Each structure stands twice: as C-alpha cells, then as structure tokens.
LOLUM-344027 format. One record per residue (C-alpha): residue number from 1; residue in three letters; x, y, z. Coordinates in Angstrom, 3 decimals. Example, Ala and Ser with C-alpha at 12.3 -4.5 7.8 and 13.67 -1.06 7.14 Angstrom:
// residues 2
[site 1; ala; [12.300; -4.500; 7.800]]
[site 2; ser; [13.670; -1.060; 7.140]]
***
This chain:
// residues 83
[site 1; met; [0.007; -0.014; -0.004]]
[site 2; ala; [1.248; 3.463; -0.868]]
[site 3; thr; [2.059; 5.946; 1.849]]
[site 4; ser; [0.613; 9.397; 1.766]]
[site 5; ser; [3.842; 10.772; 0.210]]
[site 6; glu; [3.844; 8.326; -2.672]]
[site 7; pro; [1.544; 8.681; -5.656]]
[site 8; arg; [-1.112; 5.976; -5.643]]
[site 9; val; [-1.547; 6.142; -9.419]]
[site 10; thr; [1.109; 5.492; -12.000]]
[site 11; leu; [0.679; 6.142; -15.763]]
[site 12; ile; [3.000; 4.091; -17.935]]
[site 13; gly; [3.321; 5.419; -21.462]]
[site 14; lys; [5.676; 6.929; -23.959]]
[site 15; pro; [6.128; 10.215; -25.786]]
[site 16; gly; [3.918; 10.766; -28.806]]
[site 17; cys; [1.210; 8.377; -27.590]]
[site 18; his; [-2.193; 9.986; -28.168]]
[site 19; leu; [-3.991; 7.509; -25.895]]
[site 20; cys; [-1.435; 8.430; -23.200]]
[site 21; asp; [-2.401; 12.084; -23.586]]
[site 22; val; [-6.089; 11.209; -23.072]]
[site 23; ala; [-5.303; 8.935; -20.120]]
[site 24; arg; [-3.207; 11.670; -18.483]]
[site 25; glu; [-6.119; 14.097; -18.647]]
[site 26; val; [-8.525; 11.613; -17.056]]
[site 27; ile; [-6.020; 10.588; -14.334]]
[site 28; ala; [-5.113; 14.193; -13.575]]
[site 29; ala; [-8.801; 15.166; -13.200]]
[site 30; val; [-9.719; 12.220; -10.963]]
[site 31; thr; [-6.627; 12.435; -8.734]]
[site 32; ala; [-7.112; 16.152; -8.299]]
[site 33; glu; [-10.746; 15.686; -7.434]]
[site 34; leu; [-9.824; 13.109; -4.776]]
[site 35; gly; [-6.750; 14.888; -3.405]]
[site 36; glu; [-4.407; 12.162; -4.717]]
[site 37; thr; [-1.322; 12.396; -6.841]]
[site 38; phe; [-0.019; 10.474; -9.825]]
[site 39; gln; [3.309; 9.864; -11.431]]
[site 40; glu; [4.138; 9.225; -15.028]]
[site 41; val; [6.752; 6.715; -16.223]]
[site 42; asn; [8.226; 6.622; -19.729]]
[site 43; met; [8.404; 2.945; -20.618]]
[site 44; leu; [11.177; 3.659; -23.126]]
[site 45; asp; [13.451; 4.349; -20.138]]
[site 46; asp; [12.944; 0.792; -18.777]]
[site 47; ala; [13.469; -2.273; -20.890]]
[site 48; asp; [11.361; -4.458; -18.541]]
[site 49; leu; [8.396; -2.117; -18.802]]
[site 50; thr; [8.786; -1.931; -22.594]]
[site 51; ala; [8.819; -5.727; -22.850]]
[site 52; arg; [5.848; -6.126; -20.518]]
[site 53; tyr; [3.583; -3.312; -21.743]]
[site 54; ala; [4.621; -2.550; -25.338]]
[site 55; glu; [1.262; -3.413; -26.819]]
[site 56; met; [-0.829; -2.178; -23.914]]
[site 57; ile; [0.025; 1.479; -23.358]]
[site 58; pro; [-1.084; 3.518; -21.679]]
[site 59; val; [-1.145; 1.319; -18.560]]
[site 60; thr; [-2.562; 2.606; -15.261]]
[site 61; leu; [-1.394; 1.187; -11.949]]
[site 62; val; [-3.204; 1.845; -8.705]]
[site 63; asp; [-1.232; 1.142; -5.568]]
[site 64; gly; [1.351; -0.744; -7.693]]
[site 65; ala; [-1.183; -3.131; -9.292]]
[site 66; gln; [-2.287; -2.995; -12.927]]
[site 67; his; [-5.661; -1.299; -13.075]]
[site 68; asp; [-6.386; -0.458; -16.762]]
[site 69; tyr; [-4.709; -0.316; -20.136]]
[site 70; trp; [-5.462; 1.489; -23.444]]
[site 71; arg; [-8.292; 3.562; -22.005]]
[site 72; val; [-8.871; 4.892; -18.489]]
[site 73; ser; [-12.364; 5.034; -17.117]]
[site 74; ala; [-12.797; 7.925; -14.733]]
[site 75; asp; [-15.547; 6.029; -12.862]]
[site 76; arg; [-13.418; 2.826; -12.434]]
[site 77; leu; [-10.385; 4.854; -11.362]]
[site 78; arg; [-12.437; 6.862; -8.881]]
[site 79; ala; [-13.913; 3.653; -7.439]]
[site 80; ala; [-10.484; 2.070; -7.104]]
[site 81; leu; [-9.107; 5.060; -5.239]]
[site 82; thr; [-12.086; 5.304; -2.836]]
[site 83; glu; [-12.524; 1.626; -1.936]]
***
C-alpha cells in the first residue's frame, strides 16, 4: 500500500502516444478531485516495462497493481481510489 507521500496512481506510457495524452487528462482530473497524486513513467526508459507493456500502453497502476490499459475510465479509477 502506498504511503501518503507516494503517488497511488502511475501512468506508464511513452512520448507521442495520443492515448497516453487522453489517459493523463482523465487521471489528472480524478486524482485532483480526490486529493491524490499520480506519477508518469516513460516505458522507453525501462526495458522491462517496454517488454511487458509494449502493446498495452497506456497502462494505469493503482497502488502498484495494474488497473487499466489502453483507456482509463474515470468512474473505475475513482472507485479504485475510494474503496
């Protein structure tokens, strides 16, 4: 479980990814609404992430566990963060 100083949400993507841009907007809105934070990770900087998620980006993690990929549902993300 994340501590209060660690972002609970991670967005894994890469530059130039239009779906990543859309996901970032949804994640930013939901986390701001709930007083949470998120971090963004460029999968191109990590060979393991690239191998694991190359065909799935953007990938959203909540508390370190995979939550969504390709598209982010604001309702699903909100529910995961308030459970």
